[in-house]
DSSP file (Angstrom, degrees, kcal/mol; ACC not computed):
  #  RESIDUE AA STRUCTURE BP1 BP2  ACC     N-H-->O    O-->H-N    N-H-->O    O-->H-N    TCO  KAPPA ALPHA  PHI   PSI    X-CA   Y-CA   Z-CA
    1    1 A M              0   0    0      0, 0.0    37,-0.0     0, 0.0    36,-0.0   0.000 360.0 360.0 360.0 141.1  -72.0   -4.9  111.9
    2    2 A G     >  -     0   0    0      1,-0.1     4,-2.9     4,-0.0     5,-0.3  -0.273 360.0-117.9 -63.3 151.2  -75.6   -4.5  111.0
    3    3 A K  H  > S+     0   0    0      1,-0.2     4,-2.3     2,-0.2     5,-0.2   0.901 114.1  49.5 -58.2 -43.6  -78.0   -7.0  112.5
    4    4 A K  H  > S+     0   0    0      2,-0.2     4,-2.3     1,-0.2    -1,-0.2   0.919 113.6  45.7 -63.5 -44.2  -79.0   -8.3  109.0
    5    5 A T  H  > S+     0   0    0      2,-0.2     4,-2.5     1,-0.2     5,-0.2   0.932 114.1  47.0 -65.9 -46.8  -75.4   -8.8  107.9
    6    6 A S  H  X S+     0   0    0     -4,-2.9     4,-2.2     1,-0.2    -1,-0.2   0.877 112.6  50.7 -65.7 -35.8  -74.3  -10.5  111.1
    7    7 A T  H  X S+     0   0    0     -4,-2.3     4,-2.4    -5,-0.3    -1,-0.2   0.924 110.5  49.7 -64.4 -44.0  -77.3  -12.8  111.0
    8    8 A H  H  X S+     0   0    0     -4,-2.3     4,-2.3     1,-0.2    -2,-0.2   0.919 111.7  47.4 -61.6 -44.6  -76.6  -13.7  107.4
    9    9 A L  H  X S+     0   0    0     -4,-2.5     4,-2.0     1,-0.2    -1,-0.2   0.895 111.3  52.0 -65.0 -38.8  -72.9  -14.5  108.1
   10   10 A G  H  X S+     0   0    0     -4,-2.2     4,-2.5     2,-0.2    -2,-0.2   0.906 109.7  48.7 -62.6 -41.8  -73.9  -16.5  111.2
   11   11 A V  H  X S+     0   0    0     -4,-2.4     4,-2.6     1,-0.2    -2,-0.2   0.903 108.8  53.6 -64.6 -41.5  -76.4  -18.6  109.1
   12   12 A M  H  X S+     0   0    0     -4,-2.3     4,-1.0     1,-0.2    -1,-0.2   0.905 111.4  45.8 -61.1 -40.5  -73.7  -19.1  106.4
   13   13 A C  H >< S+     0   0    0     -4,-2.0     3,-0.5     2,-0.2     4,-0.2   0.921 112.7  49.5 -68.3 -43.7  -71.3  -20.5  109.1
   14   14 A R  H >< S+     0   0    0     -4,-2.5     3,-1.3     1,-0.2    -2,-0.2   0.895 107.8  54.9 -62.9 -38.9  -74.0  -22.7  110.7
   15   15 A N  H 3< S+     0   0    0     -4,-2.6    -1,-0.2     1,-0.3    -2,-0.2   0.769 112.8  41.8 -67.5 -24.4  -75.0  -24.1  107.4
   16   16 A S  T << S-     0   0    0     -4,-1.0     4,-0.3    -3,-0.5    -1,-0.3   0.277 123.1-107.3-102.9  10.8  -71.4  -25.2  106.7
   17   17 A S    X>  -     0   0    0     -3,-1.3     4,-0.9    -4,-0.2     3,-0.9   0.638  20.2-106.7  67.1 135.7  -70.9  -26.4  110.3
   18   18 A L  T 34 S+     0   0    0      1,-0.3     3,-0.3     2,-0.2    -1,-0.1   0.811 117.0  59.4 -61.1 -31.6  -68.8  -24.5  112.7
   19   19 A E  T 34 S+     0   0    0      1,-0.2    -1,-0.3     3,-0.0    -2,-0.1   0.856 117.7  30.5 -66.2 -33.0  -66.0  -27.0  112.6
   20   20 A R  T <4 S+     0   0    0     -3,-0.9     2,-0.3    -4,-0.3    -1,-0.2   0.375  85.2 132.7-107.1   3.7  -65.5  -26.5  108.9
   21   21 A C     <  -     0   0    0     -4,-0.9     2,-1.1    -3,-0.3     3,-0.1  -0.391  45.5-152.7 -63.9 120.2  -66.6  -22.9  108.6
   22   22 A N     >  -     0   0    0     -2,-0.3     4,-2.1     1,-0.2     3,-0.3  -0.809   7.9-167.0 -93.2  97.8  -64.0  -21.0  106.5
   23   23 A H  H  > S+     0   0    0     -2,-1.1     4,-2.8     1,-0.2     5,-0.2   0.857  84.3  55.4 -58.5 -38.6  -64.4  -17.5  108.0
   24   24 A S  H  > S+     0   0    0      1,-0.2     4,-2.8     2,-0.2    -1,-0.2   0.929 108.8  48.2 -59.7 -44.4  -62.4  -15.9  105.2
   25   25 A S  H  > S+     0   0    0     -3,-0.3     4,-2.2     2,-0.2    -2,-0.2   0.894 111.3  49.9 -63.6 -40.9  -64.7  -17.4  102.6
   26   26 A V  H  X S+     0   0    0     -4,-2.1     4,-2.2     2,-0.2    -2,-0.2   0.934 113.3  45.9 -64.3 -46.2  -67.8  -16.3  104.5
   27   27 A F  H  X S+     0   0    0     -4,-2.8     4,-3.1     1,-0.2     5,-0.3   0.922 110.9  53.2 -62.2 -43.6  -66.5  -12.8  104.8
   28   28 A E  H  X S+     0   0    0     -4,-2.8     4,-1.9    -5,-0.2    -1,-0.2   0.893 109.7  48.0 -61.2 -40.1  -65.5  -12.7  101.1
   29   29 A R  H  X S+     0   0    0     -4,-2.2     4,-1.8     2,-0.2    -1,-0.2   0.904 113.1  48.8 -66.1 -39.9  -69.0  -13.8  100.0
   30   30 A G  H  X S+     0   0    0     -4,-2.2     4,-2.5     1,-0.2    -2,-0.2   0.915 112.1  47.8 -64.3 -42.9  -70.5  -11.1  102.3
   31   31 A L  H  < S+     0   0    0     -4,-3.1    -1,-0.2     1,-0.2    -2,-0.2   0.810 109.4  53.6 -70.0 -29.4  -68.1   -8.4  100.9
   32   32 A K  H  < S+     0   0    0     -4,-1.9    -1,-0.2    -5,-0.3    -2,-0.2   0.885 113.9  42.5 -69.0 -37.6  -68.9   -9.5   97.4
   33   33 A A  H  < S+     0   0    0     -4,-1.8    -2,-0.2     1,-0.2    -1,-0.2   0.846 131.9  22.8 -75.8 -34.9  -72.6   -9.1   98.1
   34   34 A I  S >< S+     0   0    0     -4,-2.5     3,-1.6    -5,-0.1    -1,-0.2  -0.582  70.1 163.5-132.0  68.9  -72.2   -5.8  100.0
   35   35 A P  T 3  S+     0   0    0      0, 0.0    -1,-0.1     0, 0.0    -4,-0.1   0.710  73.4  55.7 -66.6 -19.9  -69.0   -4.2   98.9
   36   36 A L  T 3  S+     0   0    0     34,-0.1     2,-1.2     4,-0.0     3,-0.1   0.367  73.9 117.6 -93.8   6.1  -69.8   -0.7  100.3
   37   37 A S    <>  -     0   0    0     -3,-1.6     4,-2.3     1,-0.2     5,-0.2  -0.614  39.8-176.8 -78.6  99.2  -70.4   -1.9  103.8
   38   38 A V  H  > S+     0   0    0     -2,-1.2     4,-2.6     1,-0.2    -1,-0.2   0.890  83.9  55.9 -61.7 -39.0  -67.8   -0.2  105.9
   39   39 A D  H  > S+     0   0    0      1,-0.2     4,-2.1     2,-0.2    -1,-0.2   0.919 108.4  46.3 -60.4 -45.0  -69.0   -2.0  109.0
   40   40 A L  H  > S+     0   0    0      2,-0.2     4,-2.6     1,-0.2    -1,-0.2   0.903 111.5  52.2 -65.3 -40.9  -68.5   -5.4  107.3
   41   41 A W  H  X S+     0   0    0     -4,-2.3     4,-3.1     1,-0.2     5,-0.2   0.913 107.9  52.1 -60.2 -42.3  -65.0   -4.3  106.1
   42   42 A I  H  X S+     0   0    0     -4,-2.6     4,-2.2     2,-0.2    -2,-0.2   0.923 111.5  46.1 -61.6 -43.8  -64.1   -3.3  109.6
   43   43 A H  H  X S+     0   0    0     -4,-2.1     4,-2.2     2,-0.2    -1,-0.2   0.907 113.8  49.0 -64.9 -41.0  -65.1   -6.7  111.0
   44   44 A Y  H  X S+     0   0    0     -4,-2.6     4,-2.7     2,-0.2    -2,-0.2   0.922 111.3  49.1 -64.2 -43.5  -63.3   -8.5  108.2
   45   45 A L  H  X S+     0   0    0     -4,-3.1     4,-2.5     2,-0.2    -2,-0.2   0.877 109.8  51.6 -65.6 -36.9  -60.2   -6.5  108.7
   46   46 A N  H  X S+     0   0    0     -4,-2.2     4,-1.5    -5,-0.2    -1,-0.2   0.904 110.4  49.4 -63.9 -40.5  -60.3   -7.2  112.5
   47   47 A Y  H  X S+     0   0    0     -4,-2.2     4,-3.1     2,-0.2     5,-0.3   0.936 111.1  49.8 -61.0 -46.1  -60.6  -10.9  111.6
   48   48 A C  H  X S+     0   0    0     -4,-2.7     4,-3.0     1,-0.2    -2,-0.2   0.897 106.4  55.4 -61.2 -40.9  -57.6  -10.7  109.2
   49   49 A K  H  < S+     0   0    0     -4,-2.5    -1,-0.2     1,-0.2    -2,-0.2   0.864 115.4  39.2 -61.1 -34.8  -55.5   -8.9  111.9
   50   50 A A  H >< S+     0   0    0     -4,-1.5     3,-0.6    -3,-0.2    -2,-0.2   0.898 122.3  40.2 -79.6 -42.5  -56.1  -11.8  114.3
   51   51 A A  H 3< S+     0   0    0     -4,-3.1    -2,-0.2     1,-0.2    -3,-0.2   0.793 127.8  30.0 -79.7 -29.0  -55.9  -14.6  111.7
   52   52 A Y  T >< S+     0   0    0     -4,-3.0     3,-2.2    -5,-0.3     7,-0.3  -0.149  71.5 138.8-123.9  37.4  -53.0  -13.3  109.7
   53   53 A A  T <  S+     0   0    0     -3,-0.6    -1,-0.1     1,-0.3    -2,-0.1   0.782  76.8  47.4 -55.3 -30.3  -51.0  -11.4  112.3
   54   54 A D  T 3  S+     0   0    0      1,-0.2     2,-0.6    -3,-0.2    -1,-0.3   0.384  96.5  77.6 -94.5   4.1  -47.7  -12.7  110.9
   55   55 A N    <>  +     0   0    0     -3,-2.2     4,-2.1     1,-0.2     3,-0.2  -0.728  50.8 171.4-117.9  82.0  -48.5  -12.0  107.3
   56   56 A E  H  > S+     0   0    0     -2,-0.6     4,-2.6     1,-0.2     5,-0.2   0.844  77.3  55.3 -60.5 -37.7  -48.0   -8.2  106.7
   57   57 A D  H  > S+     0   0    0      2,-0.2     4,-2.3     1,-0.2    -1,-0.2   0.915 108.5  47.9 -63.9 -42.6  -48.3   -8.4  102.9
   58   58 A H  H  > S+     0   0    0      2,-0.2     4,-2.3    -3,-0.2    -2,-0.2   0.928 112.7  49.1 -63.1 -45.1  -51.7  -10.2  103.2
   59   59 A L  H  X S+     0   0    0     -4,-2.1     4,-2.4    -7,-0.3     5,-0.2   0.924 110.6  49.8 -61.7 -44.9  -52.9   -7.6  105.7
   60   60 A R  H  X S+     0   0    0     -4,-2.6     4,-2.4     1,-0.2    -1,-0.2   0.923 110.1  51.2 -60.2 -44.1  -51.8   -4.7  103.6
   61   61 A T  H  X S+     0   0    0     -4,-2.3     4,-2.2     1,-0.2    -1,-0.2   0.901 110.1  49.1 -60.1 -42.4  -53.6   -6.2  100.5
   62   62 A Q  H  X S+     0   0    0     -4,-2.3     4,-2.0     2,-0.2    -1,-0.2   0.899 110.9  49.2 -67.2 -40.2  -56.8   -6.5  102.5
   63   63 A F  H  X S+     0   0    0     -4,-2.4     4,-2.1     1,-0.2    -1,-0.2   0.899 111.0  50.6 -64.3 -39.7  -56.7   -3.0  103.8
   64   64 A E  H  X S+     0   0    0     -4,-2.4     4,-2.4     1,-0.2    -2,-0.2   0.881 108.6  52.1 -65.6 -37.8  -56.0   -1.7  100.2
   65   65 A K  H  X S+     0   0    0     -4,-2.2     4,-2.6     2,-0.2    -1,-0.2   0.900 108.1  52.2 -62.5 -40.6  -59.0   -3.7   99.0
   66   66 A A  H  X S+     0   0    0     -4,-2.0     4,-2.7     2,-0.2     5,-0.3   0.925 111.0  46.3 -62.5 -44.8  -61.2   -2.1  101.6
   67   67 A I  H  X S+     0   0    0     -4,-2.1     4,-2.3     1,-0.2    -1,-0.2   0.914 113.3  50.1 -63.5 -42.5  -60.1    1.4  100.6
   68   68 A S  H  < S+     0   0    0     -4,-2.4    -2,-0.2     1,-0.2    -1,-0.2   0.904 115.8  42.0 -62.9 -41.6  -60.7    0.5   96.9
   69   69 A A  H  < S+     0   0    0     -4,-2.6    -2,-0.2     1,-0.2    -1,-0.2   0.899 123.9  34.5 -73.4 -41.7  -64.1   -0.9   97.6
   70   70 A C  H  < S-     0   0    0     -4,-2.7    -2,-0.2    -5,-0.2    -3,-0.2   0.696 109.2-119.1 -90.9 -21.1  -65.4    1.8  100.0
   71   71 A G    ><  -     0   0    0     -4,-2.3     3,-1.6    -5,-0.3     4,-0.2  -0.035  29.7 -78.0  96.0 156.5  -63.6    4.8   98.6
   72   72 A M  G >  S+     0   0    0      1,-0.3     3,-1.5     2,-0.2     4,-0.3   0.728 119.1  73.3 -65.5 -23.3  -61.1    7.2  100.0
   73   73 A E  G 3  S+     0   0    0      1,-0.3    -1,-0.3    -3,-0.2     3,-0.2   0.709  99.8  47.3 -66.4 -16.4  -63.7    9.1  102.0
   74   74 A F  G X> S+     0   0    0     -3,-1.6     4,-2.1    -7,-0.2     3,-1.2   0.382  80.1 101.7-101.2   2.2  -63.8    6.1  104.4
   75   75 A R  H <> S+     0   0    0     -3,-1.5     4,-2.2     1,-0.3    -1,-0.1   0.833  76.5  58.0 -60.3 -33.5  -60.1    5.6  104.8
   76   76 A H  H 34 S+     0   0    0     -4,-0.3    -1,-0.3    -3,-0.2    -2,-0.1   0.800 111.2  43.5 -67.3 -26.6  -60.0    7.3  108.2
   77   77 A V  H X4 S+     0   0    0     -3,-1.2     3,-0.9     1,-0.1    -2,-0.2   0.889 115.9  45.8 -81.8 -43.6  -62.6    4.8  109.5
   78   78 A I  H 3< S+     0   0    0     -4,-2.1    -2,-0.2     1,-0.2    -3,-0.2   0.830 101.7  63.9 -73.4 -33.4  -61.0    1.7  108.0
   79   79 A W  T 3<        0   0    0     -4,-2.2    -1,-0.2     1,-0.3    -2,-0.1   0.287 360.0 360.0 -79.2  13.9  -57.4    2.4  109.0
   80   80 A I    <         0   0    0     -3,-0.9    -1,-0.3    -5,-0.1    -2,-0.1   0.474 360.0 360.0 -71.2 360.0  -58.2    2.1  112.6
């Protein structure tokens, strides 16, 4: 993740306190602001794989959103 993006996400979490930080919400706001950031999508998808390991439908939907946002030329990077 780029330094600027990771710093921004860290500040958003700190401002909402780490105990209450909704990581999904933080990622979603970041992806809404920078939808073409493959690096941010990769970090978000890695978070989803850990947080939603038992929810295959949710994971599939998130991967499809990443492809839709970044374009098919990035599918080989995102499907890692």
